[in-house]
N, C-alpha and C positions, 0 to 999 in steps of 0.2 A: 504493500500500500504506500510505498514511498512516493511522496509528492501529493498525497491526498490527505495527510494527517491534519492539515489546517482547515479543511472543509467543514462546514457545519454537519454535525452528525445527529440524526433524528430517528427515534424509534417509530416504526410503522407496524401496526398490528397485522398479523398474518392474513386476516380476512380482508384487508384492504389492498393487499398486493395482488395484481391480476396474474392469471396463470400464463399469460403470453410471453413473459420474460422481456427480453430487450425490446425497446421502443414502445412498450406498453405504458399506459398512463395509470397512475393511482392518485387518489385524492389526498389533499392536505387536510389536517384538522384546522379549525379556526385559530387555535393557539399557534400552530406552526406557520400559518399564513401571516398572522400578525408579527410573529417573531422574525420571519425572513423578510417580509416586506417593510415593516415599520421600524423594527429594532436594528436589523442588519442592513437594511436598504438594498436587498438583493432583488433581482428582476429576472425575467425570462431569459433562459440560456445559462444562468449561473449554476455551477455544480454544487452538489450536496452528497452526503452519504446517508443511506437508509439501511436500517437493520432490524432484524428480529431473530429469535432463536430458531425458527423453522427455515427461513430463507437465507440466513447468513447476512452478509453485508454487501450492499450494491452501490455502485456509482450511479448517480442519477443527476438530472438537470431539472431546473424549474421550467415547466412548460408554460404556466401562466400563474400569476398571483395577484389577488385583489386584496381588499381590506380584510376580509375574514374567510377567504376561500382560495383555492388554487389547485394545481395538479403538478405532480412530478412525472418525468419521463425516465423510465429505467434505461440505463446505458449498458452496463455490464457488471457481472459479479466481481467483487473484490476479495471476499473471504467466505469460505463455505461454513455451513452450520457446524457447530462443535459443542457437544453436550457439556454443560457445566456440572462438575461433581456436586451431588446433593449435599447440602449443608444447612441444617436448621439452627437458627438462633432464637431461643426463648429468653425473654428478658422481662423483668418486672417493669411495668410502666413507670416512666419518669415524667418530669415536667416537660412542657411542650418543646422547649429548645433542646433539652437533652435527648428527648425521644427523636427529634429531627436529626440530631447528630448521630445517634445510633443507626438510623436508617441509612444515612449517607455513608458512614464508615463501613457498616455491614455490607452494603451493596458493593463498595470498592474492594472489600476483602473476601468476596465470594459467597456470601449468604444467598441461598436459593429460596428460603422460606423463613419469614419473620413470624414469631408467635408472641405477641404481647401477653404478659401474664399479670394477674391481679393477686397480690400476696397480702398478708396481714399488715404489712408496713408500707404498702404501695401508697404514694401520695397523689396519684392521679388515676382516674378510672374511665375517662372518656377520650376517644380519639376520633379524628376525621380520617377514615380509611382512604377516601378519595385523595385527600391532601397528601397522606403518606405515600400513596402509590405515585403521585406526581413527583415527590421528592426522590423516590427510588428510581423512577424513570430518568429524571435529570442526571442522577448520579451514574446510571448505566450509560447514558449518552456520553458522559465526560470520561469515564474510565475504560471505554472500549470493549466492554463485555457485550454479548449478543442477546442475553435474556434479561427479563425483568423479574425480580424476586416476587414471590407470592407473599401476601400479607394477610394473616388471619385476624378475625375480630378478637378483642381481648377476652380472655377466659381465666377462670380461677386456677390457681396452681394445682389443686386436686384434680381438675378436669384434664390438664396437661398430663399429669402423672398417670391418671387412669387410662388415657388413650394412647400412651406411648408404647410402640411395639417392643416387645420383650427382647427381640433379637438385635435391636439397635442400642448402642451405648449412649447414655445421656451424661455428658461430662458437666459437673456442677462445681462452681467455686465454693468450697466448704472447708476453708483452711482451719476452722476452729471446731472441728468435730471431735477432737481428742487424739485419735491415732493419726499419724502422718499419712497423707494420701499415698496410696500405692500405685496410682496410675499417673500417666502424663498425657498431655494433649497431643504429643507426637504420635501416640498410638491410634489416633482417630482414623476411622475408615469412612468411606463414602456412605452417606445417609445417617451418620451419627449426628448428635446435636450438642449444643452448648447452652447451658442455662446460667444466667447471671441474675443475682438477686437485687433487692431494692437498696437504696442508699442507707437505710437503717439496718440492713442485714436481715438474715433469716430469723424467724422466731424459733423458739425451742421446739414447738410442735411441728413446724415445717421441717426442721433439721431431722427430727425423729422419723417423720413420714418419708423423707428422702432416703434416709439411711436404711430403711427396711426394704427398698426396692433393689433387686439384684442387678438391674440394668443401669443404675445410677453409679457413676464413677466419680468420687470426690477428687478434686485436683487443687493444686495451689498455683496462684499467679504471682508468687514471690513473697518476700518478707514484709513489704510495705502495704499499708491499707490504701486501696485504690477507690476512687470515685466509680460509681456504677458504669458511666459511659467510658471511662478509661479502662475499666475491667473488660468491657466488651471488646475494645480495640486490642488489648493485650492478649485476651483469650483467643480471639479469631486469628491474630497473627501467628500464634503458636500452633493453633489447630489447623489452619487452612494452608500453611506452607506445603505440607506433604501432599494434600489433596490437589492443589493447583499444579504442583510439579510432576504429579503422576507417580510419585514414589510410594503412595499408599493407596491401594485399590480395594474395592469391595470384593468379597469372595463368595 
């Protein structure tokens, strides 16, 4: 893709890409038309990049753009579709700005499914899922990934634990459980998950509930006490490196 990295990069849902391939037209969203025409001052003939997980990434040009509508013309493929290793991040809901940061960092670090969790010490219980999806989409556009992470509606911790598949490991930052954690995030395999608690930490009841589950793997993120959003970044960096490099694969 040398020479194309400075072009605007926009997510296009699979259902809007026509089956005809090269020279086919696909519609812009109103937001894309305003962004390209009003913010970037682009016009017909200017090049862009379009992507989604199913079609990969395409070089395209602006066929026409008006105030809130327009069309792209597909030119040629730049990058084929490439599956992203499944990685779930479950996190106790934080205040708005911190939750936004978790979505951005998580998207950049390879999360494929966000699961907001309500715990005993959660200080926020409501989210705008449409807004969070927009944040994840923008982050994916900027970080060159092809897919957009899924985002679940907030659910109580007990619901997450009850529905978690027994064959998948759920790594949890539980430094103060007593015994030193015997697992490390470098052991993570595709489809495993990471659970980060609230700013106030897990309650005693929650710690006991987590400790009783065989699929829960307590891990340490170091000797320092981290903010919840910092813990997300630290945990995902340790967990996702092997998944992204292909050195750790599902069996």
